N, C-alpha and C positions, 0 to 999 in steps of 0.2 A: 441465625447466622448462615450466610450462603456457603454451600459446599463447592469448593473448587475441584474441577475434574482432575483425576490423578495425573494425567499427562501434563496439564498446566502447572500443577505443583512441582512435578519433576523438572519442568522447564525453568521455573523460578529458582529451584535449588541449583541446577546446573549453571545458571547464568549469574547468580547473585555474587557481587564482589565482596571480598573480605574487607571489613572495616579497618581503617587505619587511624592513628592518632595524629590529627593536625598536620597532615602532609603539607609542605609549603607549595606556593605557586598560585598564579592567577590563571583561571581557565575561562574562556569565552565560548559559549555554545550558541550557534546560529540555527534557529529553527525550533519552534515549540510544539512539534507534532509528537507522535509516539516515540520516535527515537530521541529527539532533542530534549523533551520534557523528562523522559526516563533517565537519560544520561545526566542531565543537570541535577536531578535528585540524588543519583548515585554518587556523583562527584562531591556534592555537598556532604553526603554521609561519610566520604573519605576525608573530610576536614578541609577541603579546598575552598578558596574564594571563587565563587561562580557567578558569572553574568550571563543571563539568557537574553538573546536578541531576537525579537519577533515583532512585526508591526501590528499584529492582530491582538485584540483583547480576548478573543474567543477562538479556539480551534474547532473546526468542523470535521468530524471523523468520517473516513470513507467506509470502514467496516460497518455493516448493517444499513448503509445508505441505499442498497438495492431494495430493501424493504420499504424505504421511503418512496422510491421510484414506483413501486408496485402498489402504493396506497395502503400498506400494512403497518406503517410506523410514522409517527410525527417527527418532523425535522428537529424539533426542540431536543429530542433525545440524542441528537448527534453533536450537540454543541457543548464545549467544555471551556470554562473560563481559565485564563492563565494566572489570575490573581493568587490562587493558593501557592503557586511556586514562589512568589515574593514572600509570602508568610512562612514558607519553609526555610528561609534564611538566605536566599540568593537574590541578586540584584536583577530586576526585570527592566529591560530597555525596550520600549515599544517604538522601534524604528526599523526601517529597512536597512540591512547591511548591503552596501553597494560596492565595496572593495576590500581587498585584503593586501596588506603590506607586511613586511617582516616585523612581527611582533605587534601589529596593530590591525584592528578591524575598522574600516571607514564607514560611517553612517550617512544616511541620506542628507542630514543637515550639515555635513562636513566634519562633525566631531569624530574623534578617534578613540577606540577602546584598546588599551594595552593588554597583551596576553603573553603568558609563557607557553601555553599550549592552547590550540584552537580546535574545537570540534564542530564540523559542519554536518547538519542534518537537514538539507534543503528540500528533500523530497524530489518531486519530478516537475519538469516543464513539458508541455505538449509541443511536438515538432510540427509546426504549421508549414514547414518547407518540404514535408515528406509525402504528402498526398495531394495531388493536383486538385484544385477547387476547394480544398478545406483550409480555411484561414479563420482568424478570430471572428470575422463578421459571419462566417458560415455557421459558427457554433450557436448563434442566436436563432437559427432555423433548424439546424441539425445538431442538437446538443451532444456533447461527449459525456457529460456527467461523470467524468473520471477524476475530478476534483470536487469533493462534496461541497454543496452550497447552492447558489442560485441555479446552476445548471441541473442539479438534481431535481429541483422543484419544476424547472422548465420542462424537463422530460416527462415528469409526472403529469403536468397540466396537459401536455400534448396527447398523452395516452387517454386521459379523461375526456378530452374534447373530440377525439377521433370517433367517427361513426362506426357502428358495428358492421363488420364486413371489410374493414380496411386492412392494409398490410403494414406491419411494422418491420423495418429492416435494420439489423444490427451489423456493423462492420467491425471485425475483431482483428487486431494487428498481429504481426509476427513477434516472436520473442526478441529481446526481453521487454517487459513492461511491468507496471505496478500490479500486484495481485494476480498471478497467473490464472487461478480459477474464477476470478471475479466476473468476466464476461458471461461465463456459463451459468453462474448463480443468477446473474441478472436475467439472462434468457429464460431460466426456469421460472423465476418469480414474475416476470412479465407474462409468460405463458399462463401461469396460474391466474393472474389478473384477467387476462383475456378470456380464459376458459369460464371464469365465474361471472364476468361482467359483459363481455362482448364476444360470445361464443362463435360467431360467424367470421371472426377475424383470423389473421394468420401472422405468424412470426417467422421471418426468414433470417437466419444467422449466416452471414458470409464471413468465412474464416481464412486468414492468410497462412494457416498451418494445418497439418494433418493430425497431429497429436497434441493433446493438452492435458493439464493436471486433472486427476480423478475422472478421466474420460469414460472408462467402463461404467463407473457409478452414475455419472450424469446420463449417459446413453440409456442405461437400464431404467432410470427414473423417467426420462422423456418418453420411452416406449410405453411405460406403464401409465403415466399421468397425462401426457400431452401428445398422443400419437398422431392426431390429425391437425394439431395446432402449430407445432414447432418443426421447422425443417432446418437442419444444419448442413451447410455446403462447405466441405473442407477444401484445402488448397488443391488437392488432386482432382476435385470435382469442379474446379473453376470458381472457388470461393474467394480468391484474393481480390480485394477492391483496389482498382487502379486510379479511379477518379470519382469525384462527386460533383453534382450541380445543385447547389442549395436552392437556387431560384426555380429550377424545374422540378425539384424534389426527386432527383434520380441518383442512383448509385450504380456505378459501372464496374464490372469485372472484365477480365480478359475474354470472357465468353458471352457477355451480354449486358444489357442495361435493365435495371429494376426500378420501378416507380414505387415510392413509399409515401404513405400517408403520414407516417412518423418514421424518422431515420435517426438512429443512435450511432454516431460514428466515433469509435475509439481510435484515435490516431497513434502513430508511433510516438515514443517519449524519449526523454534524456534527463540527465541530472539537472536540478534546479540551477537557476542562472548564476547564483553566487559561486557555485562550484566551478563554472567556466571562468568567471572573473578571477577567481583565486588561483587558477592554473592547475587544479587537481583533477579535471576531467580530460580524458584522452580523446583520440579521434573518434572513438565509438560513441562519445557523448556521455559516458559513464566514468566512474572514478576508481582506478585501480588502487587497492589498499593492501597493506600487510595483514594477513589473516589472524595474526596473534594480537596486534595492538590496534588495528584499523588505522594506522598511520598511513597517510598518502604515500604512494610510491613516487610521486612527482614533486611534492613540496614537503620538506621536513617540518616536523612539529605541528603539522595540520592533520587531523584525523577526520575520516568521513564514515558515517554510519547510515543505515536505513536504505531507502529505495535508491539513493544516488550512487551507492557503492557497488562495485563489481564483487559479488559475493560468491562466485563459483556456483556450487550446487545449491547454496542457500537462496531461496526465492526472495523476492521483494514483497514483504508483507508486514503488517503491524506487529505481529508476534516476533518476527525476525528482527525488526528494528528495535524492539524492546530488549531482546536478548543481546544484540550487538551493543546497545547502549551500556549495559551493565559490564560487559567484557571490556569495552573501550574505557569506561570510567576507571576500572581497576588497573588497566594498563597505563593510563595517563598518570594516576597517582603513583604507581611504581616508578615510572620514568622520571617523575619530578623528585622522587626520593633517590634517584641514581641507581635504581634496581632494574633488573630485566623482567618484563612481564611474563607471567606464567602462560603456558600453552592452554588455550581454552577448549571446552566442549560446549557447543551451542545447540539449542533445540528450537524447532519451529513446529507449531501445530496450527493447521488451518481448517476451520469449519466452513461449510457452505450449506445454504438452505436451498432445496429444490421445491419446497412447499412449506407453509408455516409450521407444520409438524413433521417435517421430513428433512433430517440433517445428515450430512456425510462429512468425513474428515480425512485428512492426511497428516502424518507427522514424520519428521526427519530429525536425525542427530548428526552433527557435523564437527569436523576437526580440521585444523590446518594440514594441508598436504600439497607439496609441489607449488607452493606460493598462492594457493587458493583455499577456499573452504570446500571440503569434500564430504560426501556421505560416508557415514560409518556403516559398513555393510552389516546387515542383519538388524539394525536399529530402526525404529520407526515403523511405518506401514500405513495402510489405508483401511477404511471401513470395509467389512466383509460384504461381498456381493450378495450372499445368501443370509440376509438379516431380516428378522420379523419387523412389523410396523412399530412395535414397542421400542426396539433398538433405535430405529430411525428417529422416533419421537424423543428418545433420551438424548441423542446427539444434538437435536435442535435445542433442547434445554441446556446442554453443555455449552453450545455456542453463545447463548444469552448469558450464562454464568461467566464465560471467558471474557466477553465484552465488558461486563460490569466490573470484573476484577482488574483487567488491564487498564481501563480508563481511570479507575480509582487510583491505581498505582502511579499512573503518569501525572494526573492533574489533581488528585486528592478529592 
C-alpha cells in the first residue's frame, strides 16, 4: 500500500467535506480536470444529483508533464479516462459547454442542462493577444506545452531533433499563470536532458519577473547541477520577452534578440472561455470569488474553482484545485440546504523536480481574509536549503506518491 506524505494527508483532512444525507438540488460541473472531477465526486458524496460536462473522453494532466518533455516519462502516464466518474453515480455529458443562462448550461448541440447550482472549473486559456508574434500558428513552431498533450510531445521531439550545441530559449510570463514554479521545474529537467544527452548545448530562460516560487532552492540546484548549461535572465536583467518571430526562430526582449534552435514560449493566460461567456471573469481575465463558498462575485449561484479563480495568496495548482473542489462542494451542499457554509481552511503543497532524484517542495495553509484567501502566518514552508541528497531523493518520491494519490482521487 502506498504511503501518502504527511502534508498531503493533512491537506486531505483539512479540505474534506462533511457528508450529508441526500441534500436536494441539481448541480452541473463544467470541466473534468483536477478541480472539476474532484468537485463532482465530492458533490455526489453529499447526495446531490451531479452532471459533469466535458467534451474529452480522457483528461491529460499537466503535473509531471515536464518529465515527458525531458524524455523521462511516457505520455500514457498523463492520461486519465473520465468514464469512472459515470460509474461513480454522476451523469457524464461529453460535449462542450458554450453558454450559461439563468439556471441552464447551453451545450454545443443546442441542448440545455438545468441546474440549481453551477460549478465552473474551466482551467486556463492562452492569451494570443498578449505577446506580439505569438499566435495559434506560432505554437506549432514554438510550442508552449502549457496544456499537456500534443504540445508536450512536440516540444520533446524538438529537443530530441536539435543538434548538440544548439540553444534552447524559454520565455516565462509575469504572474499570474498556471503552476507558478512550473517553468523553473521545466528549465531544470530540460537542463538535465541536455547535460546527459547534448552537453554542448545551452538553455536560456528569459523571465518577465525578478522573483518566483522556490527561487532560492531552484537557484541552489542550478548552481550545483547545471552551472554552465542554464542561464536565467530576470526582468531586471532584461529578461522580459516583448515579441517573437516563429518563422525566423527569434525571441526578442527589450535589450536584444536571441536566436533559438528550440523555443518554448509560455504566454500570458486567462480563465477558460466558458468563464468569460458566463460573465464570471472580470477585466483581469480571471474570476473573482467569495473565498468561503467559491461563489462568483459577479453572477449568483455560479461557483468557480481551480486555475480560473482569483485565489488571493493561494496559487494556481492541481493540489489547490483539488482542495478548492472539496470546500466548494461542501458549500454548495450547505447552500442548497438553506445553511451558511462554514469558513474553510485550505492547504496547497507543490513538489518540483530539478533532477530525477532531486525534489523540492513548498506548502501553504490559507483562510478567508478581507475577501480573499490569505496565508496563515507560520503555517506551511519550503524545503530546507541545507538538506542532504537523501532528503532531496525522498521529496522526489513524495512527488510521485502525491501524483498517484491525487489522480486516483479525481478519476478513480
